[in-house]
C-alpha positions in Angstrom: 202.3 90.8 104.6 198.9 92.0 105.7 198.2 92.3 109.4 195.9 89.8 111.0 193.0 92.3 111.5 193.3 93.4 107.9 193.4 89.8 106.7 190.3 89.0 108.8 188.5 92.0 107.4 189.4 90.8 103.9 188.2 87.3 104.6 184.9 88.6 105.9 184.4 90.8 102.9 185.3 88.0 100.4 183.1 85.4 102.2 180.2 87.9 102.2 180.7 88.4 98.5 180.9 84.6 98.0 177.6 84.1 99.7 176.0 87.0 97.8 177.3 85.6 94.5 176.1 82.1 95.4 172.6 83.5 95.7 172.9 85.3 92.4 174.2 82.4 90.4 171.0 80.3 90.3 169.1 83.4 89.2 171.5 84.2 86.3 172.5 80.7 85.5 169.5 80.0 83.2 170.6 82.8 80.9 174.3 81.7 80.6 175.6 82.0 77.0 177.0 78.4 77.2 173.4 77.1 77.0 173.3 77.7 73.2 174.6 74.7 71.3 177.2 75.0 68.5 179.0 72.4 66.3 182.6 71.5 67.0 184.9 73.7 64.9 187.2 72.5 62.1 190.7 71.7 63.3 192.8 74.5 61.8 195.9 73.5 63.8 198.4 75.9 65.3 199.2 79.2 63.6 202.4 78.5 61.8 202.6 81.2 59.2 201.3 84.7 59.0 201.6 85.1 55.2 198.6 86.8 53.4 197.7 83.5 51.8 197.9 81.4 54.9 195.9 83.9 56.9 193.2 84.2 54.2 192.7 80.5 54.2 192.5 80.4 57.9 190.0 83.3 58.0 187.8 81.5 55.4 187.7 78.2 57.4 186.7 80.0 60.6 184.1 82.1 58.6 182.5 78.8 57.6 182.5 77.7 61.2 180.8 80.8 62.3 178.1 80.3 59.7 177.5 76.8 60.9 177.3 78.0 64.5 174.8 80.6 63.3 172.6 78.0 61.7 172.7 75.8 64.8 171.7 78.9 67.0 168.8 79.6 64.7 167.6 76.0 64.8 167.8 76.3 68.6 165.5 79.3 68.5 168.1 81.8 69.7 167.6 84.6 67.2 169.9 87.0 68.9 172.8 84.6 68.8 172.1 83.7 65.2 172.0 87.4 64.2 175.3 88.1 66.0 177.0 85.2 64.3 175.7 86.3 60.9 177.4 89.6 61.5 180.6 87.9 62.6 180.7 85.9 59.4 180.9 89.0 57.2 183.5 88.7 54.5 185.7 91.5 55.9 186.0 89.9 59.3 189.2 88.1 60.2 189.1 85.3 62.8 192.3 83.3 63.6 190.1 80.9 65.7 186.4 80.3 66.5 184.5 77.9 68.6 180.9 78.6 69.3 180.6 76.1 72.2 180.5 76.9 75.9 179.8 80.6 75.4 182.4 81.0 72.6 186.1 81.3 72.0 187.4 83.6 69.3 190.5 85.5 68.2 189.6 88.3 65.8 192.2 90.3 64.0 191.9 94.0 63.3 194.5 95.3 60.7 197.0 93.5 58.5 198.6 90.8 60.6 200.8 89.6 57.8 202.7 93.0 57.7 202.3 94.2 61.3 205.4 95.4 63.1 203.5 95.6 66.4 200.7 93.5 67.8 198.4 94.3 70.7 196.5 91.3 72.2 193.4 92.3 74.2 192.4 90.0 77.0 188.9 90.6 78.3 187.3 90.4 81.8 184.1 89.0 83.2 180.9 88.6 81.3 182.5 88.5 77.9 181.0 85.9 75.5 179.5 85.7 72.1 176.4 87.3 73.5 178.4 90.4 74.6 181.1 90.2 72.0 180.2 93.5 70.2 181.2 95.4 73.3 184.6 93.7 73.3 184.9 94.2 69.6 184.1 97.9 69.8 187.0 98.4 72.2 189.4 96.5 69.9 188.2 98.7 66.9 188.7 101.9 68.9 192.2 100.8 69.8 193.0 99.9 66.2 191.8 103.2 65.0 194.1 104.9 67.5 197.1 103.1 66.1 199.1 103.3 62.8 198.9 100.8 60.0 201.9 98.9 61.2 200.1 97.7 64.3 197.5 94.9 64.4 195.0 94.4 67.3 193.7 90.9 68.3 190.6 90.5 70.4 191.4 87.3 72.2 188.4 85.7 73.8 190.2 82.4 74.5 188.7 81.3 77.8 185.4 81.0 79.7 185.1 84.3 81.5 183.4 84.5 84.9 180.2 86.2 85.5 180.5 89.5 87.5 177.9 88.1 89.8 179.4 84.7 90.4 181.6 82.9 92.9 184.2 82.3 90.1 185.1 86.0 89.9 186.4 86.0 93.5 189.1 83.3 92.9 192.0 82.9 90.4 190.8 79.3 89.4 189.4 80.3 86.0 192.6 82.4 85.3 194.7 79.3 86.1 192.8 77.3 83.5 193.0 80.1 81.0 196.7 81.1 81.3 198.1 78.1 79.3 195.7 78.9 76.5 197.0 82.5 76.4 200.6 81.3 76.6 200.0 79.0 73.7 198.3 81.6 71.6 201.0 84.3 72.1 203.6 81.7 71.5 202.2 80.7 68.1 201.7 84.4 67.3 205.4 85.1 68.0 206.6 82.3 65.9 204.4 83.3 63.0 205.5 86.9 63.3 208.9 86.7 65.0 209.9 90.3 64.1 206.8 91.9 65.6 206.7 93.6 69.0 203.8 92.0 71.0 202.0 93.5 74.0 199.1 92.0 76.0 196.5 94.5 77.3 194.5 92.9 80.1 191.2 94.3 81.4 189.6 93.5 84.7 189.6 89.7 85.4 191.7 89.4 82.2 194.6 90.9 84.3 194.4 87.8 86.5 194.8 85.6 83.5 197.7 87.7 82.3 199.3 87.5 85.7 199.1 83.7 85.8 200.5 83.5 82.2 203.2 86.2 82.7 206.1 83.9 83.1 205.4 82.1 79.9 204.7 85.2 77.8 207.5 86.5 75.5 206.1 90.0 75.1 207.3 93.5 75.5 204.5 94.8 77.7 201.9 93.4 80.1 199.3 96.1 80.7 196.9 95.7 83.6 193.9 98.1 83.5 190.8 98.2 85.6 192.5 95.4 87.4 191.3 93.7 90.7 194.8 92.1 90.9 197.1 89.9 88.9 197.0 86.9 91.2 200.3 87.9 92.8 202.0 90.1 95.4 203.9 92.1 92.9 205.8 92.4 89.6 208.7 90.3 90.9 206.3 87.4 91.6 205.2 87.4 87.9 208.7 86.3 86.8 208.6 88.3 83.5 211.0 90.3 81.5 208.1 92.3 80.1 207.5 95.9 81.3 204.4 95.7 83.5 202.1 98.7 83.4 199.0 99.4 85.5 196.3 102.1 85.2 192.9 102.7 86.7 190.2 105.3 85.9 189.2 107.7 88.7 185.6 106.5 88.3 186.3 102.8 88.3 184.5 100.9 91.0 187.2 98.2 91.0 189.3 100.4 93.2 186.9 99.4 96.1 187.5 95.7 95.6 189.5 94.3 98.6 193.0 93.3 97.6 195.2 90.4 98.8 194.7 86.7 98.9 193.6 84.1 101.5 194.4 80.5 101.0 191.6 78.2 102.4 191.4 74.4 102.3 188.8 74.5 99.5 189.9 77.6 97.5 192.0 80.6 97.2 190.0 83.8 97.8 191.1 87.1 96.4 193.0 88.2 93.3 196.3 89.5 94.7 197.6 93.0 95.7 196.6 96.2 94.1 198.6 96.7 90.8 198.6 100.4 91.3 200.2 100.2 94.8 203.9 101.2 95.0 204.7 97.9 96.6 203.4 96.0 93.5 206.1 97.7 91.4 204.2 98.3 88.1 204.8 101.4 86.0 201.6 103.4 86.6 200.1 105.2 83.6 197.3 107.9 83.7 193.9 106.5 82.8 191.7 109.5 83.0 188.4 109.9 84.9 186.4 107.1 83.3 184.7 104.0 84.8 185.3 100.3 84.6 184.0 99.9 81.0 185.4 103.2 79.6 189.1 102.4 79.0 188.8 101.9 75.3 186.2 104.5 74.7 187.2 106.9 71.8 188.6 110.2 72.9 189.7 109.1 76.4 193.1 109.5 77.9 193.1 105.8 78.8 192.7 104.8 75.1 195.4 107.3 74.1 197.9 105.8 76.7 197.0 102.2 75.9 197.8 102.9 72.3 201.0 104.7 73.1 202.2 101.7 75.2 201.2 99.2 72.5 203.2 101.3 70.0 206.3 101.2 72.1 206.0 104.8 73.2 205.8 106.3 76.7 202.3 107.2 78.0 201.5 110.9 78.1 202.6 111.7 81.7 205.7 109.4 81.4 206.6 111.2 78.2 206.3 114.7 79.8 208.5 113.6 82.7 211.1 112.3 80.4 211.2 115.4 78.2 
């Protein structure tokens, strides 16, 4: 338990950030991606089968939904969103789900899900929406290229992510709302591909989502990278049988975020203990020298080790110690 002076310092830091974010929110709010309208998507129902035919039909329905959202964005006058959606509707793209409303919800598949023996589900952090989706997609593609053909990658944008300059990013409230969605998605995926080994790779605020969902996730690995916390005091509090990994680049500013939680009458401030601390209990992997947005950059040690974990292999340094 943190000492009272440390807790008071944390409280002051978080409250100062809360005040700063509350000033920034009105400035950035007008540009929020949720302001662009989109039609309600077709009801494709739960993912029950991952056969080539069933997946092809599902991808086609969602492609039509993306095109409809693109037309609505064009009618609204948002050319940037409309162009992004036209690209997403390309015949080669594979979406298990799509909803263009409220900033967007998607689950895009990279690889052959019908034959995948391993599946890596990427959970993004703050400021991820349809307007910034290509950045998220680029990371998913880089990870997929690092893996063999027996592994599929799914970029899961299944929740309304907080803005980096917002009050929401300082609390686990959005993660609590998102966690059931992630549990449901991974549950459907596991039933559709019961023999596949599933890992969830959780970046930044996405690691708070994964922490809140952990007890309901039947996965082999939960990987926290660039993490401000997992909403808990440690691995034991996550109540999971999965192997919990944590990694942070040497140049990642997230290391300076104050760790811990303070429960106030109106909210919980803070995102839990540092996942890289020995007390947290995660298996730490080397993540190189990169910054907060560099973990899935081609050629990096972090990408190599994330791919190794998703493949069921030891990260580089772990492998060397075991040899």
